[in-house]
C-alpha positions as CSV (number, residue, x, y, z in Angstrom):
1,X,129.7,142.4,84.3
2,X,127.9,139.8,82.2
3,X,130.1,137.1,83.7
4,X,129.4,138.3,87.2
5,X,125.6,138.2,86.6
6,X,125.9,134.6,85.3
7,X,127.8,133.6,88.4
8,X,125.2,135.3,90.6
9,X,122.4,133.5,88.8
10,X,124.2,130.1,89.1
11,X,124.6,130.7,92.8
12,X,121.0,131.6,93.2
13,X,119.9,128.5,91.3
14,X,122.1,126.3,93.5
15,X,120.6,127.9,96.6
16,X,117.1,127.5,95.3
17,X,117.8,123.8,94.4
18,X,119.0,123.1,97.9
19,X,116.0,124.8,99.3
20,X,113.7,122.8,97.1
21,X,115.4,119.6,98.2
22,X,114.5,120.5,101.8
23,X,110.9,121.2,100.6
24,X,110.7,117.8,98.9
25,X,111.9,116.1,102.1
26,X,109.3,118.0,104.1
27,X,106.6,116.7,101.6
28,X,107.9,113.2,101.8
29,X,107.8,113.3,105.6
30,X,104.2,114.7,105.6
31,X,102.6,113.0,108.6
32,X,99.2,111.3,108.5
33,X,96.3,113.2,109.9
34,X,97.1,116.5,108.0
35,X,94.1,118.5,106.7
36,X,93.9,117.7,102.9
37,X,92.9,121.3,102.2
38,X,96.1,122.6,103.9
39,X,98.1,120.2,101.7
40,X,96.3,121.5,98.6
41,X,97.0,125.1,99.5
42,X,100.7,124.4,99.9
43,X,100.7,122.7,96.5
44,X,98.9,125.7,94.9
45,X,101.5,128.1,96.4
46,X,104.3,126.0,95.0
47,X,102.6,126.0,91.6
48,X,102.1,129.7,91.6
49,X,105.8,130.3,92.3
50,X,106.6,128.6,89.0
51,X,104.4,130.6,86.8
52,X,106.2,132.7,84.1
53,X,103.5,135.5,84.4
54,X,102.7,135.7,80.7
55,X,99.2,134.2,80.6
56,X,96.4,135.8,82.7
57,X,94.7,132.5,83.8
58,X,97.9,131.3,85.4
59,X,99.3,134.6,86.6
60,X,96.1,136.1,88.1
61,X,93.8,133.1,88.3
62,X,95.9,130.8,90.5
63,X,96.4,133.7,93.0
64,X,92.6,134.2,93.2
65,X,92.0,130.4,93.7
66,X,94.7,130.4,96.4
67,X,93.0,133.3,98.2
68,X,89.6,131.6,98.1
69,X,91.1,128.3,99.3
70,X,92.7,130.2,102.2
71,X,89.3,131.6,103.2
72,X,87.8,128.1,103.2
73,X,90.7,126.8,105.3
74,X,90.3,129.6,107.8
75,X,86.6,129.1,108.1
76,X,85.8,132.5,106.6
77,X,84.1,131.3,103.3
78,X,80.6,130.5,102.3
79,X,79.2,128.3,99.4
80,X,79.5,131.2,97.0
81,X,83.2,131.3,97.6
82,X,83.4,127.6,97.0
83,X,81.4,127.7,93.8
84,X,83.5,130.7,92.5
85,X,86.7,128.8,93.3
86,X,85.5,125.7,91.4
87,X,84.4,127.8,88.4
88,X,87.7,129.7,88.3
89,X,89.7,126.5,88.5
90,X,87.7,125.0,85.6
91,X,88.4,128.2,83.6
92,X,92.1,128.0,84.3
93,X,92.2,124.3,83.3
94,X,90.6,125.2,80.0
95,X,92.5,128.3,79.1
96,X,96.0,128.2,80.6
97,X,98.8,128.1,78.1
98,X,101.0,125.5,79.8
99,X,101.0,122.6,82.3
100,X,102.0,124.8,85.3
101,X,98.6,126.4,85.1
102,X,96.2,123.8,83.9
103,X,97.7,120.9,85.9
104,X,97.5,123.0,89.1
105,X,93.8,123.8,88.3
106,X,93.2,120.1,87.6
107,X,94.6,119.1,91.0
108,X,92.2,121.6,92.6
109,X,89.3,120.1,90.8
110,X,90.3,116.6,91.8
111,X,90.7,117.7,95.5
112,X,87.2,119.1,95.4
113,X,85.9,115.8,94.2
114,X,88.0,113.6,96.6
115,X,87.6,115.8,99.7
116,X,84.2,117.4,99.1
117,X,83.0,116.6,102.7
118,X,86.1,118.2,104.1
119,X,85.5,121.4,102.1
120,X,81.8,121.4,103.3
121,X,82.9,120.9,106.9
122,X,85.2,123.9,106.7
123,X,82.5,126.1,105.2
124,X,79.6,124.9,107.4
125,X,81.4,124.1,110.7
126,X,84.6,126.1,110.3
127,X,86.7,123.1,111.2
128,X,88.1,119.9,109.8
129,X,85.6,117.1,109.2
130,X,87.6,114.7,111.3
131,X,89.5,115.4,114.5
132,X,93.0,115.9,113.1
133,X,95.7,114.7,115.4
134,X,99.4,114.3,114.7
135,X,100.0,110.6,114.6
136,X,103.4,109.0,114.7
137,X,104.2,108.6,111.0
138,X,106.2,105.3,111.1
139,X,103.5,103.6,113.3
140,X,100.7,104.9,111.1
141,X,102.3,103.7,107.9
142,X,103.0,100.2,109.2
143,X,99.9,98.1,108.2
144,X,100.2,96.3,111.6
145,X,100.8,99.6,113.6
146,X,103.8,98.2,115.4
147,X,105.3,100.5,118.1
148,X,108.4,101.3,116.1
149,X,109.9,104.1,118.3
150,X,109.3,101.8,121.4
151,X,111.2,98.8,120.1
152,X,114.0,101.0,118.7
153,X,114.4,102.5,122.2
154,X,114.5,99.0,123.7
155,X,117.2,97.9,121.2
156,X,119.2,101.0,122.2
157,X,119.2,99.7,125.8
158,X,120.2,96.2,124.7
159,X,116.8,94.8,125.7
160,X,116.4,92.6,122.7
161,X,113.9,90.1,124.1
162,X,111.7,93.0,125.2
163,X,112.0,94.5,121.7
164,X,110.8,91.3,120.1
165,X,107.8,91.0,122.5
166,X,106.9,94.6,121.8
167,X,106.9,93.9,118.1
168,X,104.8,90.8,118.8
169,X,102.2,92.9,120.5
170,X,101.1,93.8,116.9
171,X,103.1,91.5,114.6
172,X,103.9,87.8,115.5
173,X,106.4,87.6,112.7
174,X,109.4,89.8,113.9
175,X,112.0,87.5,112.2
176,X,110.3,87.2,108.8
177,X,109.7,90.9,108.6
178,X,113.3,91.6,109.7
179,X,114.3,89.8,106.5
180,X,111.8,90.7,103.9
181,X,109.4,93.5,105.0
182,X,109.1,96.2,102.4
183,X,109.2,98.7,105.3
184,X,106.6,101.4,104.3
185,X,107.3,102.9,107.8
186,X,110.7,104.2,106.6
187,X,109.1,106.2,103.8
188,X,107.6,108.6,106.3
189,X,110.3,108.7,108.9
190,X,110.8,112.3,110.1
191,X,114.5,111.8,110.5
192,X,114.5,112.4,106.7
193,X,114.1,116.0,107.5
194,X,117.6,116.0,109.0
195,X,119.6,113.5,107.0
196,X,118.0,110.2,106.1
197,X,115.3,107.7,107.4
198,X,116.2,105.4,110.3
199,X,117.0,101.8,109.0
200,X,114.0,100.4,110.8
201,X,114.1,96.9,109.2
202,X,117.8,96.7,109.8
203,X,117.4,97.3,113.5
204,X,114.6,94.7,113.7
205,X,117.0,92.2,112.1
206,X,119.7,93.2,114.6
207,X,117.3,92.4,117.4
208,X,116.3,88.9,116.1
209,X,119.9,88.1,115.4
210,X,120.8,88.7,119.0
211,X,117.9,86.6,120.4
212,X,116.0,84.0,118.4
213,X,112.3,84.7,118.4
214,X,111.4,81.2,119.7
215,X,113.7,81.7,122.7
216,X,111.5,84.7,123.8
217,X,108.5,83.5,125.8
218,X,105.2,84.7,124.4
219,X,102.6,86.3,126.7
220,X,100.3,84.0,128.7
221,X,96.9,83.2,127.2
222,X,93.7,84.6,128.8
223,X,91.3,82.2,130.5
224,X,89.7,79.8,128.0
225,X,86.4,81.1,126.5
226,X,85.3,77.7,125.2
227,X,84.9,79.2,121.7
228,X,86.4,77.4,118.7
229,X,87.6,79.2,115.5
230,X,88.6,77.6,112.3
231,X,91.3,79.2,110.2
232,X,91.8,78.1,106.6
233,X,95.3,78.7,105.5
234,X,98.6,78.7,107.5
235,X,100.3,81.7,105.9
236,X,101.2,85.0,107.5
237,X,97.6,86.3,107.7
238,X,96.1,83.0,109.0
239,X,98.8,82.5,111.6
240,X,98.6,86.1,112.8
241,X,94.9,85.7,113.4
242,X,95.6,82.3,115.1
243,X,98.2,83.9,117.4
244,X,96.0,86.8,118.6
245,X,92.8,84.7,119.0
246,X,94.8,82.1,121.0
247,X,96.1,84.8,123.4
248,X,92.5,86.0,123.8
249,X,91.6,82.5,125.1
250,X,89.9,81.0,122.1
251,X,90.7,77.6,120.7
252,X,92.0,77.8,117.2
253,X,92.3,75.1,114.6
254,X,94.4,75.9,111.5
255,X,93.6,73.9,108.3
256,X,96.8,73.9,106.1
257,X,96.7,72.3,102.6
258,X,100.4,71.7,102.5
259,X,102.9,69.8,104.7
260,X,104.3,72.9,106.4
261,X,103.1,76.2,107.7
262,X,104.2,79.6,106.3
263,X,102.4,79.9,103.0
264,X,104.2,82.2,100.6
265,X,106.8,82.9,103.2
266,X,108.0,79.3,102.8
267,X,106.9,78.4,99.3
268,X,107.3,81.7,97.5
269,X,110.3,83.4,99.0
270,X,113.7,81.8,98.3
271,X,115.9,80.7,101.2
272,X,118.6,83.3,100.3
273,X,116.1,86.1,101.2
274,X,114.3,84.3,104.1
275,X,116.1,81.3,105.6
276,X,113.5,78.7,106.5
277,X,115.1,77.9,109.8
278,X,114.6,81.6,110.7
279,X,111.0,81.5,109.6
280,X,110.5,78.5,111.8
281,X,111.5,80.6,114.8
282,X,108.5,82.8,114.4
283,X,106.2,79.8,113.7
284,X,107.4,77.9,116.7
285,X,106.8,80.9,118.9
286,X,103.2,81.3,117.5
287,X,102.4,77.7,118.2
288,X,103.9,77.9,121.7
289,X,100.8,79.7,122.9
290,X,99.2,76.2,123.4
291,X,95.8,77.1,122.1
292,X,96.5,76.3,118.4
293,X,96.0,73.0,116.7
294,X,97.3,72.5,113.1
295,X,95.8,70.0,110.7
296,X,98.3,69.6,107.8
297,X,97.6,68.3,104.3
298,X,93.9,69.2,104.7
299,X,92.2,70.8,101.7
300,X,88.8,72.5,101.9
301,X,86.4,70.7,99.5
302,X,88.5,67.6,99.5
303,X,89.3,66.5,103.0
304,X,86.7,68.7,104.8
305,X,83.9,71.0,103.5
306,X,83.1,74.6,104.4
307,X,79.7,73.4,105.6
308,X,81.4,71.2,108.2
309,X,83.5,74.1,109.4
310,X,80.5,76.3,109.8
311,X,78.7,73.6,111.8
312,X,81.6,72.7,114.1
313,X,83.1,76.2,114.8
314,X,81.8,79.5,116.0
315,X,83.7,81.5,113.4
316,X,85.7,80.8,110.3
317,X,88.6,82.9,109.0
318,X,89.7,82.3,105.3
319,X,93.3,83.2,104.6
320,X,94.2,81.1,101.5
321,X,96.5,83.7,100.0
322,X,97.2,84.0,96.3
323,X,99.5,81.0,95.6
324,X,98.8,80.2,91.9
325,X,100.7,81.7,89.1
326,X,98.9,83.5,86.3
327,X,99.4,82.4,82.7
328,X,99.9,84.6,79.7
329,X,98.0,83.9,76.5
330,X,100.7,83.8,73.9
331,X,101.4,81.4,71.1
332,X,103.5,78.5,72.3
333,X,102.6,78.9,76.0
334,X,102.0,75.1,76.2
335,X,105.4,74.1,74.9
336,X,107.7,71.9,76.9
337,X,109.8,74.1,79.2
338,X,107.3,76.8,80.0
339,X,106.5,77.0,83.7
340,X,104.9,79.3,86.2
341,X,107.5,81.2,88.3
342,X,105.3,80.8,91.3
343,X,105.2,77.0,90.9
344,X,109.0,76.9,90.3
345,X,109.6,78.8,93.6
346,X,107.1,76.6,95.4
347,X,109.0,73.5,94.3
348,X,112.3,75.1,95.5
349,X,110.5,75.8,98.8
350,X,109.8,72.1,99.1
351,X,113.5,71.3,98.5
352,X,113.1,70.2,94.9
353,X,115.6,72.3,93.0
354,X,115.4,72.2,89.2
355,X,118.5,71.5,87.3
356,X,119.1,74.3,84.7
357,X,122.7,73.3,84.0
358,X,123.7,74.7,80.6
359,X,120.2,76.0,79.9
360,X,119.2,79.5,78.9
361,X,116.3,80.9,80.9
362,X,113.8,83.7,80.1
363,X,111.7,85.2,82.9
364,X,108.7,87.3,81.9
365,X,107.7,90.0,84.4
366,X,108.9,92.9,86.5
367,X,107.9,92.2,90.1
368,X,109.6,90.6,93.1
369,X,108.5,87.1,91.9
370,X,110.3,87.7,88.6
371,X,113.5,88.7,90.5
372,X,113.2,85.7,92.8
373,X,112.7,83.4,89.9
374,X,115.6,84.8,87.9
375,X,118.0,84.8,90.8
376,X,117.0,81.3,91.8
377,X,117.6,80.1,88.2
378,X,121.1,81.5,88.5
379,X,121.6,79.4,91.6
380,X,120.2,76.4,89.7
381,X,123.2,76.7,87.4
382,X,121.4,78.3,84.4
383,X,123.8,79.3,81.6
384,X,122.1,82.6,80.9
385,X,119.1,84.3,82.6
386,X,117.2,87.1,80.9
387,X,114.2,89.1,82.2
388,X,111.7,90.4,79.7
389,X,109.5,93.4,80.7
390,X,107.2,95.5,78.7
391,X,107.9,98.8,80.4
392,X,111.0,100.5,81.7
393,X,113.2,99.4,84.6
394,X,112.0,102.4,86.7
395,X,108.4,101.1,86.2
396,X,109.1,97.6,87.6
397,X,107.2,96.8,90.8
398,X,110.1,94.9,92.3
399,X,112.1,96.5,95.0
400,X,115.0,98.4,93.6
401,X,117.4,96.4,95.8
402,X,116.0,93.2,94.3
403,X,116.5,94.5,90.7
404,X,120.0,95.6,91.5
405,X,120.8,92.3,93.2
406,X,119.7,90.4,90.1
407,X,121.8,92.6,87.8
408,X,124.9,92.1,90.1
409,X,124.4,88.3,89.8
410,X,124.4,88.3,86.1
411,X,120.8,88.6,85.1
412,X,120.2,90.6,81.9
413,X,117.2,93.0,81.8
414,X,115.5,93.4,78.4
415,X,113.0,96.2,79.2
416,X,110.5,97.8,76.8
417,X,109.8,94.4,75.2
418,X,106.4,92.7,75.2
419,X,105.8,88.9,74.8
420,X,104.7,87.9,71.3
421,X,105.2,84.1,71.1
422,X,107.2,81.2,72.3
423,X,108.8,79.1,69.5
424,X,109.3,75.4,69.9
425,X,111.2,72.7,67.9
426,X,109.7,69.7,66.3
427,X,109.6,67.8,69.6
428,X,107.6,70.6,71.2
429,X,110.5,71.9,73.3
430,X,111.1,75.6,73.8
431,X,113.8,77.0,71.5
432,X,113.3,80.7,71.6
433,X,111.2,83.6,73.1
434,X,110.0,86.3,70.7
435,X,109.4,89.8,71.9
436,X,108.1,93.0,70.3
437,X,110.0,96.2,71.2
438,X,107.8,98.8,72.9
439,X,107.7,102.6,73.5
440,X,106.2,104.4,76.5
441,X,102.8,105.8,75.9
442,X,100.0,107.3,78.0
443,X,99.8,107.2,81.8
444,X,97.0,105.4,83.5
445,X,95.1,106.6,86.6
446,X,97.6,105.0,88.9
447,X,100.4,107.0,87.3
448,X,101.9,104.1,85.5
449,X,102.8,104.5,81.8
450,X,101.3,102.1,79.2
451,X,103.5,100.7,76.5
452,X,102.7,100.4,72.8
453,X,104.3,98.8,69.7
454,X,107.5,100.8,68.8
455,X,107.3,99.5,65.2
456,X,110.7,97.9,65.4
457,X,111.7,94.4,64.3
458,X,110.8,91.5,66.6
459,X,113.5,90.3,69.0
460,X,114.3,86.6,69.3
461,X,115.9,85.4,72.5
462,X,117.2,81.8,72.2
463,X,116.2,79.8,75.4
464,X,115.2,76.4,76.7
465,X,113.2,77.5,79.7
466,X,110.5,80.2,80.1
467,X,109.3,81.2,83.5
468,X,106.1,83.3,83.6
469,X,106.1,85.8,86.5
470,X,103.2,88.0,85.5
471,X,101.1,87.8,88.6
472,X,99.4,85.5,91.1
473,X,95.9,84.0,91.2
474,X,93.7,83.1,94.0
475,X,92.5,79.5,94.0
476,X,89.0,80.1,95.3
477,X,86.8,77.6,93.4
478,X,85.8,75.7,96.6
479,X,84.5,79.0,98.1
480,X,82.7,80.4,95.1
481,X,79.3,80.7,96.8
482,X,80.8,82.6,99.7
483,X,80.9,86.1,98.2
484,X,83.8,85.5,95.8
485,X,84.2,88.1,93.1
486,X,83.9,86.0,89.8
487,X,86.3,88.3,87.9
488,X,89.1,88.9,90.5
489,X,88.5,85.6,92.4
490,X,88.8,87.6,95.6
491,X,86.5,87.5,98.6
492,X,84.2,90.5,99.0
493,X,84.3,91.7,102.6
494,X,83.2,94.6,104.8
495,X,85.8,96.8,106.5
496,X,85.6,94.5,109.5
497,X,87.0,91.6,107.3
498,X,83.5,89.9,107.6
499,X,82.5,88.2,104.3
500,X,79.5,90.0,102.8
501,X,76.3,88.1,103.4
502,X,77.8,85.6,105.9
503,X,77.7,86.4,109.6
504,X,80.4,84.0,110.9
505,X,82.8,83.9,107.9
506,X,85.7,86.3,107.8
507,X,88.5,86.7,105.2
508,X,91.7,88.6,104.9
509,X,95.1,88.9,103.3
510,X,95.9,88.3,99.6
511,X,92.6,86.5,99.0
512,X,90.8,89.7,99.7
513,X,92.9,92.5,98.3
514,X,95.0,90.5,95.8
515,X,98.8,89.8,95.9
516,X,100.4,92.3,98.3
517,X,103.1,92.5,101.0
518,X,103.7,90.2,103.9
519,X,103.2,93.1,106.4
520,X,99.9,93.9,104.8
521,X,98.7,90.3,105.2
522,X,99.8,90.4,108.9
523,X,97.9,93.6,109.5
524,X,94.8,92.1,108.0
525,X,95.2,89.0,110.2
526,X,95.4,91.3,113.3
527,X,92.3,93.2,112.4
528,X,90.4,89.9,111.7
529,X,91.4,88.6,115.1
530,X,90.0,91.7,116.9
531,X,86.7,91.6,114.9
532,X,86.2,87.8,115.4
533,X,86.8,88.3,119.1
534,X,84.1,91.0,119.1
535,X,81.7,88.8,117.0
536,X,82.1,86.1,119.6
537,X,80.9,88.5,122.3
538,X,84.2,89.6,123.8
539,X,86.5,92.7,123.8
540,X,89.7,91.2,124.9
541,X,92.8,93.3,125.4
542,X,96.1,91.8,126.4
543,X,98.6,94.0,128.1
544,X,102.3,93.6,128.4
545,X,104.5,94.9,131.2
546,X,107.3,96.1,128.9
547,X,108.6,99.5,130.2
548,X,109.6,101.6,127.2
549,X,112.6,103.8,128.0
550,X,112.0,107.5,128.4
551,X,113.4,109.5,125.5
552,X,116.7,111.3,125.8
553,X,117.7,114.6,124.4
554,X,118.9,114.2,120.8
555,X,121.7,116.4,119.7
556,X,120.5,115.9,116.1
557,X,124.0,115.3,114.8
558,X,123.9,114.5,111.1
559,X,124.7,110.8,110.5
560,X,124.7,108.8,107.3
561,X,122.2,106.0,107.2
562,X,123.6,102.5,108.1
563,X,122.9,100.3,105.0
564,X,122.8,96.6,105.2
565,X,125.3,95.0,102.9
566,X,125.1,91.8,100.9
567,X,127.7,89.0,100.4
568,X,129.6,89.4,97.2
569,X,127.6,88.5,94.1
570,X,130.4,86.1,92.9
571,X,130.0,84.1,96.1
572,X,126.3,84.4,96.9
573,X,125.0,83.4,93.4
574,X,126.4,79.9,93.9
575,X,124.1,78.9,96.7
576,X,120.8,79.6,98.6
577,X,122.5,80.7,101.8
578,X,121.3,84.1,103.2
579,X,122.7,87.0,101.2
580,X,122.3,89.9,103.7
581,X,124.8,90.9,106.3
582,X,123.4,92.2,109.6
583,X,124.4,95.3,111.5
584,X,127.3,95.4,113.9
585,X,126.7,96.5,117.5
586,X,128.2,99.9,116.8
587,X,126.1,100.4,113.7
588,X,122.9,99.4,115.5
589,X,123.5,101.7,118.4
590,X,124.2,104.6,116.0
591,X,121.1,103.9,114.1
592,X,119.0,103.7,117.3
593,X,120.4,107.1,118.3
594,X,118.9,108.6,115.1
595,X,115.3,108.0,116.2
596,X,113.6,111.3,117.0
597,X,111.1,109.6,119.3
598,X,108.0,111.0,117.6
599,X,105.9,109.0,120.1
600,X,106.9,111.6,122.7
601,X,108.1,114.8,121.1
602,X,105.6,116.7,119.0
603,X,102.8,114.0,119.1
604,X,100.8,115.0,122.1
605,X,97.8,112.8,121.1
606,X,99.8,109.7,121.7
607,X,99.3,108.2,125.2
608,X,102.4,109.2,127.2
609,X,103.3,111.9,124.7
610,X,104.2,115.4,125.8
611,X,101.5,118.0,125.3
């Protein structure tokens, strides 16, 4: 009898676990535009199901808070109900015996602070503060708002050129993003409710592999407006703004400090991740609009001043990125053999490969730059490459695929080790890197754990080269009087990307929000173009004649996700050739068939959607 009960409990636990897995998938696929109070109520109900029932605050209190929140959500509450809910949540936070109770109450109190206006709207107007509409999740979570279901449908009909032009409607870098976009769109793909998210980036790569972007004609420009716009910086944000402004009919002049366009796409991302000839396909297409002039090797403050730009142009867009490497203040940082990883990658982007033959390399950092530097050092014939990081591997900001790729290629990770000093020999050359073992400590407001000294002996790693990959800086000295934050060195702008205090100066990309992703910089460039156009007195819209296929019935057969594979580590680590294999035709068609067409089914607020 006892054995039978144990078996029944195990079966129940397994069933519950499977059910919870589905619940987690539902939460992950939570679409944008959902009422935050409804989300909070669902969380409370989940927390209450976990209570053991032993302490009164948790057992009875959470149920009462849930009931009052339900009244608020249904528009049946007044301010007294709201005040009672807050007071009770505070009491539960102070008196509950365990985290199930007091953390649930804490989340309620945080939601009251974060969404106070939303609560007031439900109490006073009996509705949500904003007009809540179900938006297409993948489009909403793309910083450039690319029509993802549309171009997937076009790929499914083998209309690759149309797919590229539909992407270009919002993002003029279809090829670059096909290779290195961090695809935030996939995180909210509703296909995850059935099996797994659609491989959106992989499908984009399939499209640009079928037809080169510079072989697809860009839309015709509008009639010339006679307006001239200066763009400082030829990276992804600056070129995006240039592309859209040129299509609107404005004359654009791009001032680029270096000898080639592309910014960090060219000088920060190694060729094995983004081949430069493929990047040039996007850039050639952008320049083919005909309204863009580029002045290379032109630095602001040296070759031309901001005052001259403001005098000669009707608007100025600053998109200088974050292209300088940060330095760490440790003893020995000035020794021979200590370099910025950003500078090292920049030299590789220029074609100047360092020779690390027989040398041991230490890379300090845990982001994508650290992984790029470490994997590039392997390709520059380093004898050993070690990454030092003060937190755990799971806390690294680099993409998991980049971390895994580095490990496969022979890079050693030494996590939970903080820099102490760099030791040099009598000639001033690096001989070792010294680190202090760490232990995980308190979590910060962003949910990242801090690290503290673990009181273990220092660790000495013999090496000849140290590459610092601890962040990127914005070189904004020549713009300091134009609303540059003195501490962060970023430009202070309004939501419209206009620089505070200056009517005709706009700024966007990494020089505003700090080092971020390529797609975020592209999104900022698109917004800047629209706002500059409005500032110049226009409201241009360019339309395309691309007919997006009507959705077909989907049998919702469960399919595994098509993953892109890499060349073998043994082969790829010897050169800078592209490492990623694309999809086959069959793989791409199967992945296209997984798209649920949320732009049509269940999203009635979208134009053309079914209501």
